[in-house]
C-alpha positions in Angstrom: 0.0 0.0 0.0 2.9 2.4 0.7 4.1 2.0 -2.8 0.7 2.9 -4.3 0.4 6.0 -2.0 3.9 7.1 -2.9 3.1 6.9 -6.6 -0.2 8.8 -6.1 1.6 11.6 -4.3 4.3 11.7 -7.1 1.5 11.9 -9.7 -0.1 14.8 -7.7 3.2 16.7 -7.7 3.7 16.2 -11.4 0.1 17.4 -12.2 0.7 20.5 -10.0 3.8 21.3 -12.0 2.1 20.7 -15.4 -1.2 22.4 -14.6 -0.4 25.0 -11.9 -3.9 26.7 -12.5 -5.9 23.6 -11.7 -8.2 23.6 -8.7 -8.3 21.0 -6.0 -11.4 19.6 -7.4 -9.8 19.1 -10.9 -6.8 17.5 -9.3 -9.0 15.2 -7.3 -10.9 14.1 -10.4 -7.7 13.4 -12.3 -6.0 11.4 -9.5 -9.1 9.6 -8.3 -8.6 10.6 -4.7 -10.8 12.7 -2.4 -10.9 16.5 -2.3 -9.6 16.6 1.3 -6.7 14.3 0.4 -5.6 16.5 -2.5 -5.8 19.7 -0.5 -3.8 18.2 2.4 -1.0 16.9 0.2 -0.9 20.1 -2.0 -0.1 22.1 1.2 2.6 19.6 2.2 4.2 19.6 -1.3 4.1 23.4 -1.4 6.1 23.6 1.8 8.7 21.1 0.7 11.6 21.7 -1.8 10.6 20.9 -5.4 12.8 17.9 -5.8 12.6 16.5 -2.3 11.5 12.8 -2.5 11.2 12.4 1.3 8.1 14.6 1.4 6.3 11.9 -0.7 6.6 9.4 2.1 3.9 8.8 4.7 4.3 10.7 7.9 3.8 8.8 11.2 1.1 9.9 13.5 3.0 8.7 16.5 3.9 11.3 19.1 7.2 12.9 18.4 7.9 14.1 21.9 7.2 12.3 25.2 4.2 13.5 27.2 5.1 15.9 30.1 5.6 14.1 33.4 3.2 14.5 36.3 5.0 16.0 39.3 4.6 14.2 42.7 3.1 17.4 44.1 0.4 17.2 41.5 -0.3 13.5 42.3 -0.5 14.4 46.0 -3.0 17.2 45.3 -5.2 14.9 43.1 -5.3 12.3 45.9 -6.1 15.0 48.4 -9.0 16.2 46.4 -10.2 12.6 46.0 -9.9 11.8 49.7 -11.1 15.2 51.1 -13.5 16.8 48.6 -13.1 20.6 48.7 -15.7 23.4 48.9 -18.3 21.3 50.7 -18.6 18.7 47.9 -20.7 16.0 49.5 -19.7 13.2 47.1 -16.6 11.4 46.0 -15.1 13.5 43.1 -14.4 11.6 39.9 -11.9 12.6 37.2 -14.1 15.3 35.7 -14.7 16.9 39.1 -10.9 16.7 39.9 -10.1 18.3 36.6 -12.2 21.3 37.7 -10.7 21.6 41.2 -7.1 20.9 40.4 -6.3 24.4 38.8 -7.9 26.0 41.8 -5.4 24.4 44.2 -3.5 27.4 45.7 -0.5 25.1 46.7 0.1 24.4 43.0 -0.4 27.9 41.6 2.8 29.6 40.6 5.0 26.5 40.7 4.7 25.9 37.0 3.8 22.2 37.2 2.0 20.6 34.3 -1.5 19.8 35.2 -3.2 16.8 33.5 -6.1 17.8 31.3 -7.2 14.3 30.3 -9.7 12.5 32.4 -8.1 9.2 31.4 -4.8 10.4 32.9 -6.6 11.4 36.1 -8.3 8.0 36.3 -5.0 6.2 35.8 -3.4 8.1 38.7 -6.4 7.3 40.9 -6.2 3.6 39.9 -2.4 3.4 40.5 -2.9 4.7 44.0 -5.7 2.4 44.9 -8.5 4.9 44.8 -10.5 2.9 42.2 -12.4 0.1 44.0 -12.6 -3.0 41.9 -14.8 -6.0 42.7 -13.1 -9.0 44.2 -12.5 -11.8 41.7 -15.3 -14.3 41.9 -14.1 -17.8 42.9 -14.5 -20.3 40.1 -16.8 -23.1 41.1 -16.8 -25.8 38.3 -20.2 -27.4 37.8 -20.2 -31.1 38.2 -21.1 -32.9 35.0 -24.2 -35.1 35.1 -24.0 -38.7 34.2 -25.0 -39.6 30.6 -28.8 -39.6 30.0 -29.6 -38.8 33.7 -30.4 -35.1 33.5 -32.3 -33.5 30.7 -33.1 -29.9 29.8 -36.0 -28.7 27.7 -37.3 -25.4 26.4 -39.3 -23.9 23.6 -37.7 -22.2 20.6 -39.5 -20.0 18.0 -38.9 -20.7 14.3 -38.6 -17.1 13.4 -38.7 -17.5 9.6 -42.3 -18.8 9.6 -44.6 -15.9 8.9 -48.3 -15.4 9.0 -50.7 -13.7 6.6 -49.5 -10.5 4.9 -46.0 -11.5 5.6 -46.3 -10.3 9.2 -44.1 -12.0 11.8 -45.9 -13.7 14.7 -44.1 -15.1 17.7 -45.0 -18.7 18.6 -46.5 -19.3 15.1 -44.4 -22.4 14.9 -42.2 -23.6 17.8 -40.0 -26.5 18.7 -39.7 -28.3 22.0 -36.0 -28.9 22.3 -34.9 -31.7 24.7 -31.1 -32.0 25.3 -29.2 -34.4 27.6 -26.8 -32.3 29.7 -24.5 -35.2 30.4 -23.7 -35.8 26.7 -25.2 -32.8 24.8 -27.2 -35.2 22.7 -30.3 -33.7 21.1 -33.0 -36.2 22.2 -35.9 -34.7 20.4 -37.2 -31.4 18.9 -40.8 -31.8 17.8 -42.3 -28.8 16.0 -45.9 -27.7 16.4 -48.0 -24.6 15.8 -50.2 -25.1 18.9 -47.9 -25.7 21.9 -49.8 -25.4 25.2 -49.8 -27.3 28.5 -51.5 -30.4 27.0 -49.5 -30.6 23.7 -46.2 -30.0 25.5 -47.0 -32.9 27.8 -47.9 -35.1 24.9 -44.5 -34.4 23.2 -42.7 -35.2 26.4 -44.5 -38.5 26.8 -43.5 -39.4 23.3 -39.8 -38.7 24.1 -40.0 -40.7 27.3 -41.5 -43.7 25.4 -38.6 -43.6 23.1 -35.7 -42.9 25.5 -36.8 -44.0 28.9 -37.0 -42.1 32.2 -34.1 -39.9 33.4 -33.5 -38.8 37.0 -34.2 -35.1 36.4 -35.6 -32.7 33.8 -34.8 -29.0 34.0 -37.0 -26.3 32.4 -37.8 -22.6 32.9 -40.9 -20.9 34.2 -42.9 -21.0 31.0 -46.6 -21.3 32.0 -46.9 -24.3 29.7 -44.5 -26.1 32.0 -45.4 -24.8 35.5 -49.0 -23.7 35.0 -48.7 -20.1 36.2 -46.5 -17.1 36.3 -44.8 -18.4 39.5 -43.3 -21.7 40.3 -44.3 -21.5 44.0 -47.9 -22.3 43.1 -49.5 -25.7 43.1 -47.6 -28.2 40.9 -48.8 -28.2 37.3 -50.1 -31.4 35.6 -46.7 -31.8 33.9 -44.8 -31.5 37.2 -47.2 -34.0 38.8 -46.8 -36.4 35.9 -43.0 -36.3 36.3 -43.2 -36.8 40.1 -45.4 -39.8 39.6 -42.7 -41.3 37.4 -40.0 -40.6 40.0 -38.5 -37.9 37.7 -37.4 -34.8 39.6 -38.7 -31.6 37.9 -36.2 -28.7 38.4 -37.6 -25.2 37.7 -35.0 -22.5 37.0 -35.2 -19.3 39.1 -36.1 -16.1 37.4 -33.5 -14.6 35.1 -31.2 -17.6 35.4 -31.0 -19.1 31.9 -27.4 -20.3 32.8 -29.1 -23.1 34.8 -30.6 -24.3 31.6 -27.4 -23.7 29.7 -27.2 -26.8 27.5 -30.6 -26.3 25.8 -30.0 -22.6 25.6 -26.7 -23.1 23.8 -28.4 -25.5 21.4 -30.9 -22.8 20.6 -28.0 -20.6 19.3 -26.7 -23.4 17.1 -30.2 -24.3 15.9 -30.9 -20.6 15.0 -27.6 -20.0 13.1 -27.0 -23.4 11.5 -30.5 -24.5 10.7 -33.2 -21.8 10.7 -31.1 -19.1 9.1 -29.7 -21.6 6.6 -32.8 -23.5 5.5 -35.2 -20.6 6.0 -38.4 -22.7 6.5 -41.7 -21.0 5.9 -44.2 -23.8 6.7 -44.7 -26.4 9.5 -43.8 -29.2 7.1 -40.6 -27.6 6.1 -39.7 -27.1 9.8 -40.4 -30.8 10.6 -38.2 -31.9 7.7 -35.4 -29.5 8.7 -35.6 -30.8 12.3 -35.2 -34.4 11.2 -32.2 -33.6 9.1 -30.6 -31.3 11.7 -31.1 -33.7 14.6 -29.1 -36.4 12.7 -26.4 -33.8 11.7 -26.2 -32.4 15.2 -25.8 -35.8 16.9 -23.7 -37.7 14.4 -21.8 -35.3 12.1 -21.3 -31.8 13.7 -18.3 -31.5 16.1 -19.4 -30.3 19.5 -17.1 -28.3 21.7 -18.7 -29.3 25.0 -16.2 -30.6 27.5 -17.9 -34.0 27.6 -17.8 -34.3 23.8 -14.1 -33.3 23.2 -14.8 -31.7 19.8 -16.7 -34.8 18.5 -20.3 -35.3 17.5 -22.2 -36.3 20.7 -23.2 -39.7 19.5 -19.7 -40.5 18.4 -18.3 -39.3 21.7 -20.9 -41.5 23.5 -21.5 -44.5 21.2 -22.8 -46.7 24.0 -25.4 -45.0 26.2 -26.6 -46.5 29.5 -30.2 -47.9 29.3 -32.8 -45.9 31.1 -35.7 -47.3 33.1 -38.8 -47.7 30.8 -42.1 -46.1 31.5 -44.0 -48.1 34.1 -47.1 -50.2 33.2 -48.9 -49.1 36.3 -48.9 -45.6 37.9 -50.0 -44.4 41.3 -51.8 -41.1 40.4 -51.3 -39.7 43.9 -47.6 -40.5 44.3 -46.8 -36.8 43.6 -48.3 -35.8 46.9 -45.5 -37.6 48.8 -43.1 -35.0 47.5 -45.3 -32.1 48.7 -45.7 -33.3 52.3 -45.4 -30.4 54.7 -45.3 -27.8 51.8 -47.4 -24.7 52.2 -49.3 -22.6 49.7 -50.6 -19.1 50.2 -54.2 -18.2 49.3 -56.6 -15.3 49.8 -60.2 -16.0 50.7 -62.8 -14.6 48.3 -66.2 -13.0 49.0 -67.8 -16.4 48.9 -65.5 -17.7 51.7 -63.6 -20.0 49.4 -60.1 -20.5 48.1 -58.9 -22.2 44.9 -56.3 -25.0 45.0 -55.4 -26.4 41.6 -58.7 -26.7 39.7 -61.0 -27.2 42.8 -62.5 -24.7 45.2 -62.8 -25.2 49.0 -65.0 -23.4 51.5 -63.3 -21.9 54.4 -65.5 -19.2 56.0 -67.3 -16.1 54.8 -66.2 -14.3 58.0 -62.6 -14.5 56.8 -63.2 -12.6 53.5 -60.0 -11.0 52.1 -57.9 -12.8 54.7 -54.8 -14.6 53.6 -54.3 -18.2 54.8 -51.6 -20.9 54.4 -52.5 -24.4 53.2 -50.2 -27.1 54.5 -50.2 -30.4 52.7 -50.6 -33.6 54.7 -49.7 -36.2 52.1 -50.3 -39.5 54.2 -53.8 -38.4 55.0 -54.4 -36.9 51.5 -55.6 -33.6 53.0 -54.4 -30.1 53.9 -54.6 -27.9 56.9 -55.7 -24.3 56.8 -53.3 -22.1 58.9 -53.9 -18.6 60.3 -51.1 -17.1 62.4 -49.6 -20.6 62.7 -52.8 -22.2 64.0 -54.9 -24.8 62.3 -58.4 -23.5 61.8 -59.7 -26.2 59.4 -58.7 -29.5 57.8 -60.1 -30.4 54.4 -59.6 -33.5 52.2 -58.0 -32.9 48.8 -60.5 -33.2 45.9 -60.2 -35.0 42.6 -57.7 -37.7 43.7 -57.7 -41.1 42.1 -56.7 -43.6 44.8 -56.3 -46.7 42.8 -53.2 -47.4 40.6 -53.9 -46.9 36.9 -52.5 -48.2 33.6 -50.0 -45.8 32.2 -52.0 -45.0 29.1 -55.1 -44.3 31.2 -53.0 -42.1 33.5 -51.7 -40.1 30.5 -55.2 -39.5 29.3 -56.2 -38.3 32.8 -53.2 -36.0 33.2 -53.8 -34.6 29.6 -57.3 -33.7 30.6 -56.0 -31.9 33.7 -53.5 -30.1 31.5 -56.3 -28.9 29.2 -58.3 -27.6 32.3 -55.2 -25.9 33.8 -54.3 -24.2 30.5 -57.9 -23.0 30.0 -57.8 -21.5 33.5 -54.4 -19.8 32.9 -55.6 -18.3 29.6 -58.7 -16.9 31.3 -56.7 -15.5 34.1 -54.2 -13.9 31.7 -57.0 -12.3 29.7 -58.6 -10.8 32.9 -55.2 -9.4 33.9 -54.7 -7.8 30.5 -58.1 -6.2 30.7 -57.3 -4.8 34.1 -54.0 -3.4 33.0 -55.5 -1.9 29.9 
């Protein structure tokens, strides 16, 4: 590049000699360079001897002289202003405030010291003298890796290229339910549907469990289609009760903690960049075909940089997976209550004297209208205690429990019906909330 620039400047000097009356604009058109470039180099060439070749070389923008040093007295004054703010300043002065007060220091006036005018210089002096507080380094706590196929993570992902009528983008028009094993990074399943709700999400999870078996734990976020409400401290949703009846621990991530669901979140990035933005599907059928191809590519062909995979495709890093327990033939539909023994739920008594627990209502007392009570689960007795100020005021049996063991398929139909009811209640509650806010 320097050779080309040298030649361009030599050409400019030749044109100035040949056409001394040309304007900067004419020289710029002839040389093909900008007006400002021509004007700058015409000034430089005019100041140099006519035959001087060194003036055609590039000039370094590096500083030619070292910056003036900061005297120790100036540093002492800067630190004094920082530690003891002058003129009644009731805050810790920063570099900008110090830049204002420093020339007003009477001890420095008349001594001829160079005063820093750059806030970055002032900040560097404060930092070198320990006046800038830095957070202590956080100790690294490595996360223990789960055993293969024992801990799954799942989450929904929008297929952003599928658009509705009039080419308008709609969120959740087509979604995938991505299920990833955190011990091996294997993509277990990613079904696509346009109608994901509490019941359809449960149906897809059942299909995956039939194919792969039952892990020890499944992690998911606080999506209402998983937990049944905006908060995870409410009564367990049908999906959570279903997992508990199969001895699968449901782990709900706290708010704003996607790092606890990191494996499936990281898959979403790969899925968006390497599948959605490459294939650009526009229909549900195209999304399903894309998912089938990408699942095989992700598991068997694409190198994965996860620590457990060692830059290999997950299924090549783990060719032999441990077998998981299959789905049981019989299910105790009340087994989930054993996990809630002693747990409390807060409720507010309405005007009719009732409270709602799951999909059922229970009468407490009209006299306690607007009063908040705690409901404590007594799993062995299949009932709950109503607590006010730590005292039991009433004990009621839990409604809607099926006491006898059921065939697995019958239990799935039962829990799907509960999911439909729960989702309908959630949608109604959400609509009422939107109307109140509006």
